[in-house]
N, C-alpha and C positions, 0 to 999 in steps of 0.2 A: 262637517263636510262643508266644503266652499260652495256658496250659492252660484248657480249658474247665471251668467251675465244676460241680460235681455237686450240684445244688440239692436233690435228694432226700436225699443224704447230710447236707447242711447241716440240713435239716429234722429229720431222724432225731437228729443231735446235740443239737438244742434239746430234742427230747423226752426223750432220755436224760438230760439234765442235769436237766430238770424232775423226772423220777422219782426221780434220785438224792437231790435235795433234798426230796422229799415234797410238791412243789407241784402245784397245779393252776392253770396260768395261764389268764387270759382271752383270747379271741381274737375280734377283729371280722371277720368273714368276707364279704367282698364276694362275692355270688352273681350270676352272669350268667343262670342258669336253673336249673330243678329237676333235669334229668338230669345236668348237670355237677355240682351240688351233691350229689347222692346218695352217690357214692362218698367225696367229701370230708368229708362229715358222719359217714358210717359210720366212717371212718378217724379222724378228728381228735377226734371227740367221746368217745373213749377217753382222751384226754389233756388236753383244753382245755374250759373252759367257754365255749361259743361263743354269739355273737349273729349270727345271719345277717343281712346288710345287702343288701337288694335295691335297687340303684340303677342304672338303665340307661335314661337319657333318649334313647338312641340308637334304641331300638326304635320301629319303625314297622309298621303303623299302631296306633292307640289300642287297638284290639280286640285286636290281637296282644300288646300290652304287658299288657293286662288277663288275658289267658289264660295268659301266662307267670307274671305275678303270682299267679294263683290256684293254679297248680301248684306253686310253691315253698311258698306257705303250707300246702297240703294235705300236701306231703311233709314239712315240718317237724312238722306235727301227727300225721301217722300213722307216721312211721319211728321205730322204736326207736333210742335213742342211750345212749352211755355216761354222760355227764353231760348234765343238761338243756340243750336248745337253745331259745334265744329268736329272736325275728324282729322286724326293724323294716324298713319300706319307706321308700326315700327319695322325694324329690319327682320327680314326673315332669313334666319341663320340656323338652320336645323342641325348642323354639326355641333353646335354649342348644347342643344338639348341631348344629343347622343353621348357626347362627352360626359355630361353631368349625371346621365342615367347609367353609366357603366358599373356593372356589378348588381344592378338592380333590375335586370331585364326580366326576371321571372318573379318579380314582386306581384302579388295580388293588386288589383286595381283598388285604389284608395290607400295604398300602403306608403312606405317611406319614398318610392319614386314620385308619387304624387306630391308629397310634402315638398320634395326638392324642386318639382316643377312649378309649384305654387310660388316658392320663394324666388325662382329665378324671374318669373313674370312681375311679382309684385315689388321686388327690389327695383327691378328696371322702371316700373311705374314711378316708385317713389323718387328715384333719382331724377327723372325727367320732370316730374311734378315740382320738385325743389328748383330745377334749373329754370323752369318757366314761370316761377312765381305764383303758382296756384295756392290757393288757401287750404284746399283739401285734396286727397285722392282716395280712390276706393276701386272695388273691383265687382263686376257683375256675377262672378262665380258662385256667391252665396244663394242665388235663386235656385240653383239646381237641387233637387231632393237627394241626389248622389254625392253631394259636397258636404263636407263637415264645416259648418259656418264658424264653430269655435276655432278650429284650426286655422282657417283662413283669416279670421280677424286677428289672432294672434300674430300670424307671420305679418300682416298688414301694419300692425302696431310696431313690431319689431323694425320693419323697413322705414316706417315714418320716424321712428327714434334714430335710426342710422342716419338718415339724410336730412333731418330736421324740418319734416313736414307733417301735418295732421292727417291721420288716417281716419275716414269715416267708417266707422263700424256699422255694420248691416246684416241683416239676414232677410234678404228680399224675397224669400219663399213665403214668409209670413204675410198675413192679411190677404191670403188667396194671390199672392204675387206670382207664383208658378202657373197657377191656373189662368191667370190674366196673360202671361206671356203666351200660352198656348192659343189663347183666343186671338191675340194680336199676330201671332205666326200665320194663322189661318186667314185673318183679314188681309194681311199684305202678301200671302202666298209665299212665306219664307221657307227656305231650304231647312229642314230639321234633320240633322245627322243621327245616325243610329250607333255612333261610338264617340268616346270622348274627344279623341284627337290624334293622340300619338300612334305608332306602329304597334304598340303593345296592346293598347286598349282595342285597336282594329283586329287584332288577332284573337283576342279574347271575345269580342263581340261575334267574329266569325264563328268561334267555337260555339258559343251560346245558340246561334242561329241554326248551326247544324244540329245540335242536339234537340231544338225545338222544331225541327223539320222543315227549316229553311223560310220561317215567317219572319219577315221584317216589318217592325211595328213603327219604325221612325219616332222612337219615344224620346229622342233628343236628349240624351244623357248630358251632353254638352261639356265643353272643357272649361 
């Protein structure tokens, strides 16, 4: 049986090598939302010059997209960082997500539709990271307990190979990363969504809410 990769350890090795060389590498960080980004920025801005890339055409409806966009902008502006953090927003083209999701509308959350969505976002991040001359790129998505870090890292590595830019492996939920993101969300009064982002996850979240008697817990399943 193949040994499972320790993605946290792989990331720590990259950081340790950069410190030994006295280098501060640049990192293009795909952000799914402000709550997930909070801990990642607190952690990685001590070692990287980060540009946050908010690219999530899966999010529905537009008002939800705009609210999440406003929150990540505010977080980058208000939260202290080791090295300065910059921000760039990708294009919001939900029609591309719907085209990609055709035939997968009834997939369970976490299934093939999600894999395609991860690929769409990470490939775009890799493409722009290469064009921007960044040393590394990665995503905040691995902080969510609802997301498969192995799948995300595999897609990230594939995207990096395609575009010729290094992907920083991660499992940000490790070392209490997810718990810290909850603490930072409370500290900065961040909006924590109760569904991943797309119309299908919203539908499923509403169904769960109805089955549980209408209790919204704001658990930030995050996209």
